[in-house]
Backbone bond lengths (Angstrom), bond angles and torsions (degrees), N, CA, C in turn:
res aa  C-N    CA-C-N  psi(-1)  N-CA   C-N-CA  omega(-1)  CA-C   N-CA-C  phi
1 M - - - 1.447 - - 1.528 111.16 -
2 K 1.361 115.70 -41.34 1.458 120.08 -179.25 1.531 110.57 -63.71
3 K 1.346 117.39 -40.70 1.458 121.39 179.22 1.533 110.56 -63.86
4 L 1.315 116.57 -40.34 1.455 121.03 178.61 1.524 110.69 -63.68
5 L 1.325 117.18 -41.21 1.462 122.00 178.34 1.528 111.14 -64.16
6 I 1.338 117.41 -42.41 1.470 120.97 177.87 1.521 109.76 -63.13
7 F 1.343 117.24 -47.36 1.459 120.52 179.53 1.524 110.99 -59.56
8 F 1.318 117.35 -45.59 1.463 121.12 -179.65 1.523 110.82 -62.77
9 S 1.334 117.86 -40.44 1.468 121.76 179.16 1.519 111.10 -62.87
10 V 1.342 116.84 -46.56 1.468 120.36 178.51 1.521 110.19 -62.54
11 F 1.340 117.36 -41.61 1.454 121.05 179.24 1.530 110.97 -60.89
12 M 1.319 117.11 -45.19 1.464 120.79 -178.02 1.532 111.26 -66.22
13 I 1.337 116.61 -42.04 1.470 119.90 178.81 1.520 110.11 -61.00
14 T 1.336 116.59 -47.72 1.463 119.58 -178.35 1.525 111.72 -69.52
15 N 1.319 118.33 -30.67 1.457 121.23 179.54 1.526 111.57 -68.33
16 F 1.328 117.10 -38.61 1.455 120.33 -178.39 1.523 112.88 -84.72
17 A 1.330 117.03 -17.06 1.455 120.12 -178.64 1.530 110.64 -94.30
18 H 1.305 117.44 42.14 1.453 122.23 -177.25 1.522 110.87 -89.17
19 A 1.304 114.36 131.22 1.463 121.04 174.32 1.516 107.02 -160.14
20 Q 1.305 116.91 146.46 1.451 120.30 178.77 1.525 109.07 -73.28
21 Y 1.322 114.66 144.00 1.454 118.94 -177.51 1.508 108.80 -148.03
22 E 1.296 116.68 143.02 1.452 123.07 177.78 1.526 106.95 -122.54
23 P 1.341 118.97 117.85 1.458 119.40 -179.27 1.528 110.96 -63.40
24 A 1.331 115.85 144.11 1.461 121.08 -179.75 1.523 110.91 -70.03
25 S 1.316 117.68 -29.76 1.458 122.81 -178.52 1.522 108.46 -156.76
26 K 1.313 116.20 165.26 1.459 120.32 176.19 1.530 111.93 -86.28
27 W 1.329 118.71 -10.91 1.462 122.95 -177.20 1.524 111.38 -100.17
28 L 1.341 115.84 137.43 1.461 122.52 -178.63 1.526 109.53 -129.85
29 L 1.322 115.54 147.16 1.457 121.68 173.70 1.517 107.51 -123.76
30 G 1.327 117.30 130.87 1.458 120.68 -176.27 1.509 113.22 -128.25
31 V 1.318 115.37 150.26 1.457 123.99 171.94 1.522 106.50 -117.85
32 H 1.333 116.90 132.25 1.466 121.55 -173.90 1.518 112.08 -124.44
33 L 1.325 114.82 143.26 1.463 123.06 174.41 1.519 107.79 -130.26
34 G 1.322 117.07 136.69 1.450 118.93 179.28 1.505 112.19 164.56
35 S 1.320 115.33 -157.65 1.455 121.40 -178.22 1.524 109.87 -144.99
36 G 1.334 116.28 132.21 1.452 121.33 174.49 1.512 115.23 79.04
37 F 1.333 117.48 -3.69 1.452 121.24 -177.39 1.527 109.50 -92.57
38 T 1.309 117.51 157.44 1.452 122.62 -175.02 1.520 112.97 -53.71
39 Y 1.318 118.23 -48.71 1.461 120.64 -175.37 1.529 112.00 -108.22
40 S 1.328 118.39 18.35 1.462 120.87 -178.99 1.516 110.41 -56.15
41 N 1.306 115.21 136.32 1.456 122.48 -178.15 1.528 110.43 56.56
42 G 1.321 114.44 47.13 1.453 119.72 -177.23 1.510 112.25 -161.22
43 V 1.322 115.32 -159.98 1.462 121.96 -176.77 1.526 110.34 -127.87
44 E 1.323 114.45 155.98 1.464 122.25 -178.47 1.517 109.19 -136.18
45 L 1.322 116.54 141.70 1.452 122.58 169.78 1.520 106.44 -113.11
46 G 1.332 116.81 123.26 1.458 120.95 -176.93 1.515 111.39 -117.75
47 Y 1.324 115.44 153.88 1.462 122.36 177.09 1.527 108.00 -131.30
48 L 1.330 116.95 123.25 1.460 121.89 177.09 1.532 109.06 -82.43
49 A 1.324 116.48 98.86 1.466 120.81 178.25 1.529 109.87 -66.24
50 T 1.335 116.11 -37.48 1.458 123.45 170.67 1.525 105.90 -137.99
51 E 1.296 117.22 178.51 1.470 120.21 179.09 1.531 111.54 -60.96
52 D 1.336 116.78 -27.49 1.461 121.30 -174.64 1.522 114.97 -110.07
53 F 1.325 118.51 -3.85 1.464 120.70 -174.11 1.520 109.88 -127.58
54 Q 1.342 115.62 121.37 1.455 121.14 -177.73 1.519 110.68 -117.93
55 L 1.323 116.88 134.72 1.464 123.57 169.59 1.519 106.55 -102.68
56 N 1.343 117.62 145.36 1.455 118.87 -177.50 1.519 111.64 -149.06
57 A 1.324 114.67 159.72 1.458 123.25 175.59 1.517 106.89 -144.99
58 G 1.322 116.15 149.13 1.453 117.08 -179.46 1.506 113.46 -169.70
59 I 1.332 113.95 178.10 1.454 122.45 177.36 1.524 108.49 -132.28
60 G 1.318 116.25 153.18 1.462 121.34 178.45 1.512 110.01 -155.68
61 T 1.315 115.84 177.88 1.452 120.65 179.88 1.523 109.83 -146.76
62 G 1.299 115.68 159.06 1.457 121.06 179.21 1.514 109.45 -175.58
63 L 1.318 117.25 -169.15 1.457 120.48 -178.95 1.529 112.36 -68.15
64 A 1.328 118.32 -16.73 1.463 121.93 176.63 1.529 111.19 -87.54
65 G 1.333 117.41 6.22 1.453 121.90 179.38 1.514 111.36 100.43
66 G 1.320 115.34 -172.97 1.456 121.56 177.78 1.520 110.40 -72.90
67 K 1.341 116.42 151.69 1.467 121.46 -178.60 1.526 109.29 -135.26
68 F 1.307 116.25 146.63 1.459 121.91 168.31 1.517 107.56 -139.49
69 G 1.332 115.63 147.65 1.451 116.77 -175.74 1.510 114.29 -164.28
70 L 1.325 113.63 176.56 1.462 124.33 178.57 1.524 107.86 -130.48
71 G 1.324 116.34 152.61 1.453 117.55 178.90 1.510 113.69 -164.81
72 M 1.331 113.96 -175.58 1.461 121.71 177.51 1.517 108.92 -148.49
73 R 1.323 114.33 153.12 1.463 121.62 174.61 1.521 108.50 -134.85
74 Y 1.315 114.92 141.73 1.455 120.82 173.20 1.524 106.78 -116.00
75 F 1.325 116.26 124.69 1.462 122.22 -179.51 1.523 108.75 -98.47
76 L 1.326 115.96 118.40 1.461 121.83 179.15 1.526 109.60 -79.89
77 L 1.312 117.58 162.00 1.464 124.54 177.46 1.526 111.44 57.44
78 S 1.285 114.76 68.82 1.455 124.07 -176.86 1.528 113.74 -49.32
79 G 1.335 115.78 139.90 1.454 121.93 172.33 1.521 115.50 78.15
80 R 1.305 118.59 11.14 1.468 121.36 -179.01 1.524 110.29 -97.84
81 Y 1.300 116.45 156.66 1.463 120.56 175.62 1.519 111.85 -77.64
82 V 1.326 117.31 -22.20 1.461 122.43 174.77 1.528 106.75 -123.27
83 Q 1.344 115.86 121.38 1.459 120.07 -175.78 1.526 110.82 -133.64
84 P 1.331 118.02 135.09 1.467 120.26 169.99 1.527 109.93 -68.00
85 I 1.328 115.94 152.78 1.463 122.59 -177.83 1.528 109.21 -123.10
86 L 1.320 116.23 139.35 1.461 123.29 165.45 1.521 105.98 -121.66
87 G 1.319 117.70 133.65 1.456 118.66 -176.44 1.507 113.53 -149.83
88 A 1.324 113.75 166.66 1.463 122.25 174.26 1.522 107.19 -148.94
89 Q 1.313 115.79 134.73 1.450 121.73 176.83 1.524 108.99 -133.87
90 F 1.308 114.80 149.69 1.457 122.02 175.75 1.520 106.89 -120.49
91 Y 1.344 117.45 131.02 1.457 118.66 176.91 1.523 112.00 -139.12
92 R 1.316 113.72 161.71 1.469 123.28 175.37 1.522 107.00 -121.55
93 N 1.335 116.66 127.57 1.465 119.58 173.79 1.523 108.57 -106.68
94 N 1.330 116.53 155.30 1.465 119.01 -177.11 1.521 113.60 -96.21
95 G 1.330 118.85 0.45 1.450 121.54 176.43 1.517 113.59 83.71
96 F 1.332 114.87 178.84 1.460 121.77 -177.37 1.519 107.25 -155.28
97 S 1.323 117.44 135.93 1.466 121.20 -177.93 1.518 111.46 -106.76
98 D 1.321 115.91 147.23 1.466 124.30 174.94 1.523 113.44 53.22
99 L 1.310 116.44 47.59 1.460 121.62 175.63 1.528 108.05 -79.31
100 E 1.331 117.06 122.81 1.463 120.79 179.49 1.518 109.41 -84.50
101 V 1.322 116.09 125.82 1.458 122.57 177.23 1.524 107.06 -118.27
102 T 1.322 116.31 126.28 1.464 122.06 -176.54 1.515 110.26 -119.72
103 Y 1.321 115.90 137.43 1.453 121.15 173.07 1.520 107.53 -124.20
104 N 1.326 116.51 126.48 1.457 121.52 179.74 1.523 107.61 -121.36
105 D 1.327 116.33 116.73 1.464 120.73 -178.47 1.532 112.51 -91.75
106 G 1.326 117.05 10.15 1.454 121.12 -179.22 1.520 112.33 99.52
107 Y 1.330 117.30 -18.21 1.463 121.82 178.79 1.521 110.72 -115.78
108 D 1.301 115.72 -50.80 1.465 121.24 -177.93 1.519 109.85 -131.82
109 A 1.316 114.75 148.07 1.464 120.38 175.00 1.528 108.34 -101.01
110 T 1.313 115.97 137.53 1.457 122.20 176.93 1.520 107.76 -114.78
111 Y 1.329 115.81 130.84 1.458 121.42 -178.01 1.515 109.77 -114.51
112 G 1.305 115.18 145.91 1.449 122.02 171.03 1.514 108.44 -145.28
113 Y 1.310 116.34 143.11 1.464 121.23 176.26 1.519 107.66 -109.06
114 Y 1.321 115.47 131.04 1.460 121.08 -172.05 1.519 111.15 -127.49
115 D 1.318 114.83 145.19 1.463 121.78 166.59 1.521 106.65 -98.90
116 I 1.330 116.48 121.90 1.467 121.36 174.34 1.521 105.70 -91.00
117 H 1.311 117.42 118.01 1.464 121.94 -172.73 1.525 112.69 -76.39
118 A 1.337 115.23 147.01 1.467 121.02 169.74 1.528 106.93 -61.40
119 N 1.327 116.68 141.08 1.457 119.35 -174.05 1.529 110.49 -156.76
120 N 1.302 116.12 156.59 1.460 123.00 169.14 1.521 107.08 -99.82
121 T 1.334 116.71 137.11 1.458 120.81 -175.88 1.518 110.79 -137.61
122 L 1.312 116.36 136.41 1.455 123.31 173.24 1.524 107.37 -104.03
123 V 1.332 116.84 125.08 1.464 121.68 179.34 1.527 108.49 -110.60
124 L 1.323 116.91 122.12 1.463 122.84 173.59 1.517 106.55 -104.15
125 N 1.313 116.82 128.18 1.455 118.35 -173.03 1.520 112.73 -141.47
126 T 1.311 113.33 164.92 1.453 122.46 174.02 1.519 106.75 -140.78
127 G 1.294 115.79 163.33 1.461 118.00 -179.95 1.507 111.35 178.17
128 I 1.319 113.69 -156.63 1.455 119.96 -178.38 1.530 108.49 -142.05
129 K 1.308 114.56 140.20 1.466 122.02 176.84 1.528 107.57 -111.67
130 I 1.321 115.57 128.56 1.462 121.32 178.57 1.522 107.04 -118.06
131 R 1.306 115.96 113.93 1.465 121.60 -177.74 1.522 108.51 -98.35
132 T 1.331 117.12 125.34 1.463 120.34 179.58 1.527 111.44 -86.80
133 N 1.338 116.69 -30.81 1.467 122.88 176.32 1.523 107.66 -160.49
134 S 1.315 118.59 -167.47 1.471 120.26 -176.63 1.524 112.70 -74.55
135 R 1.344 118.17 -6.69 1.464 120.66 -176.66 1.525 114.74 -113.58
136 F 1.310 118.95 -21.37 1.465 120.04 -172.47 1.529 111.43 -132.73
137 S 1.330 115.61 138.44 1.464 120.53 175.38 1.524 110.09 -146.97
138 V 1.320 114.86 158.95 1.458 123.08 176.64 1.524 106.98 -119.84
139 M 1.340 115.79 134.34 1.463 120.51 177.26 1.524 108.94 -120.04
140 I 1.313 115.80 132.66 1.460 122.37 175.11 1.520 106.28 -117.39
141 E 1.335 116.36 120.29 1.458 120.49 -173.69 1.530 111.71 -130.19
142 L 1.322 115.44 140.77 1.456 124.37 173.40 1.514 107.66 -121.50
143 G 1.316 116.41 144.31 1.450 117.82 -179.99 1.505 112.98 -160.48
144 H 1.316 113.85 -174.22 1.461 121.43 177.59 1.520 107.99 -135.65
145 G 1.333 115.46 128.21 1.456 120.86 178.39 1.515 110.87 -95.32
146 I 1.316 115.47 139.27 1.463 122.18 178.00 1.525 106.69 -114.94
147 A 1.348 116.13 105.68 1.461 121.10 -179.77 1.525 109.23 -75.36
148 F 1.327 116.83 137.71 1.465 120.83 -178.45 1.520 111.64 -73.46
149 D 1.346 117.87 -31.53 1.464 122.48 178.40 1.525 108.11 -101.63
150 N 1.328 117.24 122.81 1.464 120.79 -177.15 1.525 113.31 -68.48
151 Q 1.335 117.83 -25.67 1.468 119.95 178.29 1.530 107.35 -89.56
152 R 1.336 115.05 87.88 1.457 121.05 -173.96 1.515 112.84 -84.03
153 Y 1.330 117.83 -22.47 1.467 121.92 179.75 1.523 109.84 -153.44
154 T 1.340 115.88 160.08 1.452 122.52 177.56 1.520 108.49 -138.06
155 M 1.321 117.83 134.27 1.460 120.90 173.48 1.527 107.52 -79.02
156 T 1.327 117.04 124.10 1.461 121.51 -176.92 1.517 112.59 -97.58
157 S 1.344 117.62 -30.67 1.468 120.46 177.16 1.522 108.88 -162.25
158 G 1.320 115.36 171.99 1.448 120.63 -178.23 1.510 110.29 99.13
159 E 1.323 115.22 -177.40 1.452 119.23 -177.67 1.512 112.95 -106.44
160 G 1.305 120.78 -3.44 1.457 125.81 177.58 1.522 116.57 11.55
161 N 1.288 116.27 156.71 1.463 122.27 176.48 1.525 107.85 -143.52
162 S 1.309 116.65 -171.20 1.470 119.50 -177.13 1.536 111.33 -62.20
163 S 1.322 117.54 -31.31 1.471 120.06 -179.87 1.522 111.77 -72.12
164 T 1.346 118.13 -42.72 1.469 119.14 177.67 1.523 110.54 -68.96
165 N 1.349 116.78 -35.22 1.473 119.76 175.88 1.525 111.17 -63.51
166 A 1.333 116.80 -41.50 1.470 120.37 179.17 1.524 110.59 -63.79
167 L 1.342 117.42 -40.66 1.462 120.31 178.96 1.524 111.32 -67.08
168 A 1.335 117.38 -40.90 1.470 120.51 175.87 1.526 110.44 -61.67
169 G 1.329 116.67 -39.20 1.463 120.57 177.12 1.513 112.41 -64.86
170 F 1.340 117.18 -34.58 1.463 121.14 177.01 1.526 110.98 -68.12
171 I 1.327 117.16 -38.04 1.465 122.16 -179.04 1.527 110.84 -72.20
172 A 1.326 117.66 -38.37 1.471 122.34 -176.55 1.531 110.83 -64.38
173 P 1.344 117.22 157.87 1.470 120.51 178.51 1.525 111.91 -58.47
174 G 1.327 115.63 146.89 1.459 121.38 -178.35 1.515 110.24 100.01
175 G 1.309 117.01 159.23 1.455 121.57 179.90 1.516 112.10 91.62
176 F 1.326 115.38 -159.93 1.462 123.49 -175.12 1.533 111.27 -61.76
177 S 1.329 116.72 140.11 1.460 121.28 174.44 1.522 109.81 -134.76
178 F 1.317 114.88 145.98 1.457 122.92 179.92 1.516 108.01 -141.22
179 D 1.331 116.25 139.82 1.451 119.05 -177.65 1.518 110.64 -152.62
180 V 1.327 115.77 143.87 1.458 123.24 168.71 1.520 105.94 -121.84
181 G 1.311 116.11 121.47 1.463 121.39 -178.79 1.520 111.14 -117.24
182 F 1.322 115.10 138.95 1.458 122.63 177.41 1.520 107.31 -111.96
183 M 1.331 116.90 111.88 1.465 122.18 -172.03 1.517 111.01 -108.20
184 L 1.327 115.77 133.81 1.450 122.76 177.47 1.511 108.55 -116.78
185 N 1.321 116.87 125.59 1.463 122.53 175.99 1.524 106.83 -76.15
186 L 1.328 117.61 128.01 1.463 121.58 -173.02 1.527 114.39 -83.19
187 G 1.332 117.76 6.48 1.459 121.03 177.72 1.516 112.12 -77.09
188 S 1.328 115.38 175.60 1.463 118.68 -179.21 1.519 111.28 -92.95
């Protein structure tokens, strides 16, 4: 029921926020903040192949190391200032060695040192694009990453427990992703 309510709310917002729009250029530059997403904490260069279909490439960084990737987005409800997004991105991260993960339950702290492995990851996402004018838009995206290598991290030392392992798994590529992107159309 909750999912249906969210879908209906997004549909109604995008339905009422209809206005014709002409992009200033086919090229976009974006800055992204988030976690687990292809370009999180990085930059993206996008190309609008059509008004509704974008190809993109970018780089980012995070606790799983540096990332670079390629992707695409499809914008539903053409010509609206608020549009739902469907997307897929593929990225490669370079990993991170000896990452200290600490869990403190209020009495004792448990430490574990982990190697986050280099990995290829496919991120499937959805979200919403809010365009303020023909040059600037904000995208909020949620997704799930599917790491190609199942061994995403290894504990190298320490006494780790299920909580530090869960946190290392959250940091490693794959799993939940969240991103807020600020896109600038490079036209005049």
